[in-house]
C-alpha positions as CSV (number, residue, x, y, z in Angstrom):
1,M,0.3,0.0,0.1
2,T,1.3,3.4,-1.0
3,Q,1.4,6.7,1.5
4,A,-1.7,7.9,-0.7
5,E,-3.6,4.7,-0.5
6,F,-3.2,5.1,3.1
7,L,-4.6,8.2,3.5
8,H,-7.1,7.4,1.4
9,F,-7.7,4.0,3.7
10,L,-7.9,6.6,6.5
11,S,-10.0,9.4,5.0
12,E,-12.7,6.7,4.2
13,R,-13.0,5.5,7.8
14,G,-13.7,9.2,9.0
15,L,-10.5,10.3,9.9
16,T,-10.8,13.3,7.2
17,A,-8.3,15.6,8.9
18,V,-5.2,13.7,7.5
19,D,-5.4,15.5,4.3
20,G,-3.5,18.0,5.4
21,S,-6.3,21.1,4.2
22,R,-6.6,22.6,8.1
23,T,-4.2,23.3,10.7
24,I,-4.3,21.9,14.7
25,D,-5.5,25.3,15.5
26,Q,-8.4,25.6,12.9
27,L,-9.6,22.1,14.1
28,G,-9.3,22.9,17.7
29,R,-11.9,26.1,16.8
30,Q,-14.0,23.6,14.8
31,H,-14.0,20.8,17.5
32,G,-12.6,22.4,20.4
33,V,-9.5,21.7,22.6
34,R,-9.7,19.8,25.7
35,R,-7.3,17.9,28.0
36,W,-6.1,14.3,27.6
37,F,-5.9,12.7,31.1
38,E,-5.2,16.4,32.7
39,F,-1.8,16.0,30.6
40,N,-2.1,17.3,27.3
41,D,-4.0,19.4,25.4
42,V,-5.8,17.8,22.3
43,V,-8.8,18.4,20.1
44,Y,-10.9,15.2,19.8
45,L,-11.7,14.2,16.2
46,P,-15.4,13.3,15.0
47,P,-15.8,9.1,15.3
48,S,-13.5,7.5,12.9
49,P,-13.3,4.0,13.3
50,L,-10.6,2.4,11.1
51,F,-11.7,-1.3,12.0
52,P,-15.3,-2.0,13.8
53,E,-14.3,-2.7,17.7
54,N,-12.4,0.8,17.4
55,R,-15.1,3.3,18.8
56,E,-12.7,5.5,20.5
57,R,-12.1,9.0,19.0
58,Y,-9.1,10.0,17.8
59,Y,-7.2,13.0,18.8
60,V,-4.8,15.5,17.5
61,P,-1.9,16.5,20.3
62,C,-2.0,20.5,20.3
63,Y,1.9,21.4,21.2
64,R,2.4,25.3,21.4
65,P,3.5,26.9,19.2
66,T,3.1,24.1,16.3
67,T,-0.6,24.5,16.0
68,L,-0.5,26.9,13.1
69,V,0.5,23.7,10.6
70,P,-1.5,20.6,10.0
71,P,-1.5,17.9,12.1
72,A,1.4,15.0,11.6
73,E,0.2,12.8,14.5
74,Y,-3.5,11.0,15.3
75,C,-3.7,9.3,18.3
76,C,-6.5,7.1,19.5
77,D,-6.6,5.2,23.3
78,F,-8.2,1.9,22.1
79,D,-9.9,-0.3,24.9
80,F,-12.5,-2.7,23.6
81,T,-11.8,-5.6,26.0
82,G,-10.7,-3.9,29.2
83,S,-7.6,-5.7,28.9
84,G,-4.1,-3.9,27.5
85,F,-2.5,-7.5,25.8
86,A,-6.3,-8.5,24.7
87,N,-6.8,-5.1,23.2
88,H,-3.5,-5.1,21.9
89,Q,-4.0,-8.3,19.9
90,L,-7.3,-7.2,18.6
91,A,-5.8,-4.2,17.2
92,L,-2.7,-6.5,15.8
93,E,-5.3,-8.8,14.2
94,R,-7.7,-6.1,12.6
95,F,-4.5,-4.2,11.4
96,S,-3.1,-7.3,9.8
97,A,-5.9,-8.6,8.1
98,L,-6.6,-5.0,6.7
99,L,-2.7,-4.1,6.0
100,G,-0.5,-6.8,5.8
101,A,2.2,-8.1,8.6
102,P,3.4,-5.3,10.5
103,E,6.8,-4.7,11.8
104,K,7.2,-5.7,15.7
105,G,8.6,-3.3,18.0
106,I,11.6,-4.1,20.4
107,A,10.9,-2.3,23.6
108,V,10.9,-5.0,26.4
109,N,8.4,-3.1,28.2
110,T,5.6,-2.7,25.6
111,W,3.7,-4.7,23.1
112,A,4.4,-2.4,19.8
113,H,3.9,-3.0,16.1
114,S,4.0,-0.5,13.0
115,W,3.2,-0.4,9.7
116,R,4.9,1.8,7.3
117,F,3.7,3.6,3.9
118,G,6.1,5.8,2.6
119,R,6.7,8.7,5.0
120,A,3.5,7.9,7.4
121,T,3.5,5.3,9.6
122,L,0.4,3.4,12.1
123,G,1.5,2.0,14.8
124,I,-0.1,0.6,18.1
125,T,2.0,0.2,21.5
126,T,0.9,-1.2,25.0
127,F,2.7,-0.8,27.8
128,I,3.3,-4.0,30.0
129,R,3.0,-2.8,33.4
130,E,5.0,-5.8,35.1
131,K,7.9,-4.7,32.9
132,T,8.1,-1.1,33.0
133,E,10.5,0.0,35.4
134,G,9.2,1.4,38.9
135,H,5.4,0.6,38.0
136,H,5.1,4.3,39.1
137,N,4.2,6.8,36.5
138,P,2.2,10.1,38.3
139,L,-0.3,9.7,35.0
140,Y,-0.7,5.9,35.0
141,A,-1.3,6.2,39.0
142,K,-3.9,8.8,38.8
143,H,-5.6,6.9,35.5
144,P,-4.7,3.5,36.3
145,A,-7.0,2.5,33.2
146,L,-4.4,3.6,30.7
147,W,-2.7,0.5,31.5
148,E,-5.5,-1.4,29.7
149,K,-5.7,0.8,26.7
150,C,-3.5,0.2,23.5
151,G,-2.1,3.2,22.1
152,I,-3.0,3.8,18.1
153,R,-0.7,6.3,16.6
154,V,-0.8,7.5,13.0
155,E,1.9,9.7,12.2
156,I,2.6,11.5,8.7
157,D,5.9,13.1,7.6
158,P,4.6,16.3,6.3
159,V,7.9,17.4,4.6
160,T,8.0,16.4,1.3
161,P,11.6,15.2,-0.1
162,L,13.4,17.7,-2.7
163,T,13.0,16.4,-6.2
164,E,16.3,15.9,-7.9
165,A,15.9,19.2,-9.7
166,E,15.3,20.9,-6.2
167,Q,18.4,19.3,-4.8
168,T,20.4,20.3,-7.7
169,Y,19.5,24.0,-7.7
170,I,20.0,24.5,-3.9
171,L,23.7,22.5,-4.5
172,H,24.4,25.2,-6.6
173,F,24.6,27.8,-4.0
174,R,27.4,26.0,-2.2
């Protein structure tokens, strides 16, 4: 699947903000800015399930001062089963059926898988409480349900590589 086909896949399922036509600031004015677990300002987007059990809304982090550009990151806290491992396995099964085999992550304290499409990536990550050093994180201590969620993240590199003609032109000024 190409990057364009992947972006079309996302927009077909309602994640229309991936078209890059609106900035984070514009999305915030349209949908409102809220807090994600008292940690980050985010814009929750309209429902856009990438597979049937994916009922949670995707959100765009609002990192200041980068809100005047289109989003490059879309996140979701997937929790269909109430169990981190089961949520991760379900997301892995659904995305693998839709997108093919993923790359496996290598961190020892997470289950992680990713799919790459050009400069776009879809990743799923679930933290393993028993393997996370110290088992203490102020955010997770205050919101223990986060241990049971599978993080779904879509990242799109908005920088277009230079064409050969553009590279030649720029190198001409050395």
